[in-house]
N, C-alpha and C positions, 0 to 999 in steps of 0.2 A: 324305349322304356325298359326298365329292369325291375323285376319282382323278386324280393327276398322274403321267403317265408320265415315267420318267427317261431312256428311250431307246426307239428303235423295236424293239429286240431283246427286252428284258425289263425288269422293275423298275417298281414303282409306289409313290408316296408317297400314303398314305391319310389323309384327314381326315374327322372325323365318327364315328369308332369309338372307344369307350372300352374299353381293354384290361383295365380292372378288372372289366368285365362278362364273366364266363366262362360265360354262359348258352349253351345249345345253339344258340339262334337266332343269337347273335352269333358264336360259334365256327364255325358252318356258313358264315356269310357270309365270315369270314376264310379258311376253307379253300377256298371257291370262288374267291376272289380269288387265293389262292396258286397254285391249279392254272392259272389264266389267266396270271398275271404272273411266277410262279416265285420272285420275291423281293419282299417287301412291307416298307415302311418307315412308321413311325409316330413322330410327335414329341410332346413334352410329355406323356409317359405316366409319371407318377410312381407306379409300382406297387411294392409291397412284395415281398420274396422269396416270401411265401406266395401272393400274387396271381400272381406269375411262375409258380410251380409249378402253381397251379390252372388257369391258362391253358394251360400246356404239356400237362397231363394229358388234355385233350380230344383231342389228336392221337395219343395212344397212351402206353404205359408209358414212364416216364423211365429213362434210363440214367446210370450213373456212369462218369466218365472213369478209365481205368486208370492214367494217369500223373499227372494233376493232381488233387489232393485237393479235394473239395467243401467248401463252407462248413460250419462245425461244427454249426450248428443246421439247416442245409438242405443235406445232402450231394449232393442232386441238382443243385445249382447250383455251378458252378465260377467262381471269380474269376480273371480273366486280367489280370495286372499287368505292364506293361512300364515299367521304371524308367528314370531319366535316363541311366544309364551302360550300359544293355543295348543290344546291337546286334541282329543277325539272330536271329530265333526261327523257329518252324515256319511261321508264317502268311504270310511274305513270298514266297510262291511260289504259283502257281495250284494249287489242290488241292481234293479232296473229303475231308471229314473222315472219319477212321477207316475208310477203305476196306480196311484190313487185317483188319477183322472179317468173319466169315462173314455176319453181318447188320449192315451199316453203318447209321449214323444216318439216320433218315428226314427229320426236320425239326429245325432249330435256331432257337432264339429267343434273340437276343443283345441285351442292354440296356447302354447306356452309363452309367457311374457318374462317371468323371472324364475329361474330354476335353481334349487339348492345345489351345492357342490357335491353332496352325497345323498343317496336315497331318493325318495319321491317318485318311484316308478308306479305305473298304473298297470293292473292286471285285468285281463279279459277272459271270460269263460264262455264256451259254446253251449247255448241252451238246448240245442238239438242233441248234442252228445250227452248232456245231462239226462235228457229224457230217454234216449236209446240205451243208456247204461242201467236203467231200472229193471228189476226182475219183472217178468211178464205178469205175474199176479198183481203187482203194484200198478203197472200200466192199466190193467183192466179195472182196478179199483178207482183210479183217479180220472178215468176217461170222461166221465160225465159230471165230475165234481166242480164246484166253484169256490174260489177263495175270496175272502172279504179284505179289501184294501182300504186303509184308513190314513188320511192326511195327518191327523193328530197323533198317530203313533210315532211319527218322526219329529213333527214340529210342535207337538203339544207343550213341551217344556219351554219353548221359546215364545209361546203365545200366552198372554195373560189369561188367567182362568175365567175372568169375567167376559172374555171374548170368545170362549170356546163354543157357546151356543151359536154365536154369529158365524164363526168359522164352519161349524157343522152344517148350518143351513146353506152356506156357500159351497162347501165341499162335503156332501153327504157320503156315507159309506158306499163303496162301489164294489160290485162283484164281477170278477173276470174268471173265465174257465181256468182250471189248474193246468190244463194242457191246451195250447192254442196252436193254430196253423199260421205259419208266416204269411203275411198279406200278399207276397209275390211268389215265393218259391213253393208254398204249401207245406213245407216241412213241419212236422210236429215239434213244438217247443215247450219245455217246462217253464211255467210262468208263475212262480211264487218267489218271494224274497223275505228276508227277516226284517227289513226296515219298515215296510208298509203293510204286510199281511198280518191280520190279527186272528182270523178264524177260517175254518172250512165249513161252508154251508152244509147243514144236515148232520154234522158230527158234534158231539159234546165237547166242552172245552179241553178236556184231557186228551181225547182222541184227536181233536184238531191240532193241538199243540204238537203231539207226537208225530203226526203226519207231516206237518210243516217242517219240523226239525229233520225228519228223514229225507224229505225232498230237497231241502236247502243244503244238506250235506253233499248232495250230488254235485253242487256247484263248487265244492271245495276240493274236488279231485283234480290234482295238478295236471294230469295228462290231458284234461279237456281245456287247458288254458294256455295263454301266452302272456309275455311280460314285455312292456315297452319302457325303456329308459329315456327320459326326456332330455332334450337339449334346447337352448334358446331357438325360437322360431320353428319348433316342431309342431306338427298338426296331426291330430287323430280324428278320423271319421269312424263312427260306429253305428251299427244297426241296433237300435234300442229294444227291438223285439228279439233279435237273434242272439244277443249276448247279455251277460251281466258284467259289471266291472267293479273294481276294488282299488281305491287310491291309497297306496301305502304311506303311512304317516311316520316315516322313519328318518326324518331329517332335522329334528330339533337340535339346536335352537335357530336353524335357518328358516328363511321365508320362501314360500312358493306362491307365484301369482299366475293365474290362468284366465283366459277369456273364452266364453262358450256361447255358441249359437245353437238353438234347438228348433227342429222342424216338427210341426204338428203332425200327429198320426191319426190312425183310424181305430175304431173299437176292436180290441182283440176278439177273435172268434175261433170256435172249434168247428171245423167244417168237414173234416174227414173222419170217418168212423171205421 
């Protein structure tokens, strides 16, 4: 096995592991690498949807996306297509996937199907580095605060207005700590993003917006990030608590097609004071 670091902060490209092998030994090896590097990349992995699912199941129960329909024969896998005439989607901002859920996604396994000849890289940023980079007075201020996460903030424009009450009943506003501890390593992680967070509990609208903006800017510090340039049959694993990601949309008029499996997580907690 060969490990090639993508940056000093996080991310490693792994050679010598066959992802068609979903044995306990192989998956444990991947899980240990994921805990260490937070996001892993594999190339030349021509796996089938069935093998994609078998691999993902080791990390926990699979979940289905509420907005994007899964494949007909494999509903646990969603196909993400960005066409030649499409512009901004949801991924072109630093974010944590489905943080509007009470129990957001734990791990995501993304496979490239069709890759544009230029552009289309995905960036990842370390949520622990973002937290540790904050001034001490800000850390103390946010330690006991909770952020409000809202499904409709991202998907409201795609949802008919007459369905908003129905959606709100199904996906009510959710509060998560602004700082959480990783469910396995215990490391403190900054847990806010611009896509789903609408307010900070206990602060007025202006104060909340200013704090959200300040915290989200920490994820924009390039020294905390790594960049992965996709090729056909590349696969990325990432820890959805430990990192945020950003899908660069810089390949128009070309098309990009990806397939994703997501593993159910646990409710984010703040356990260390």
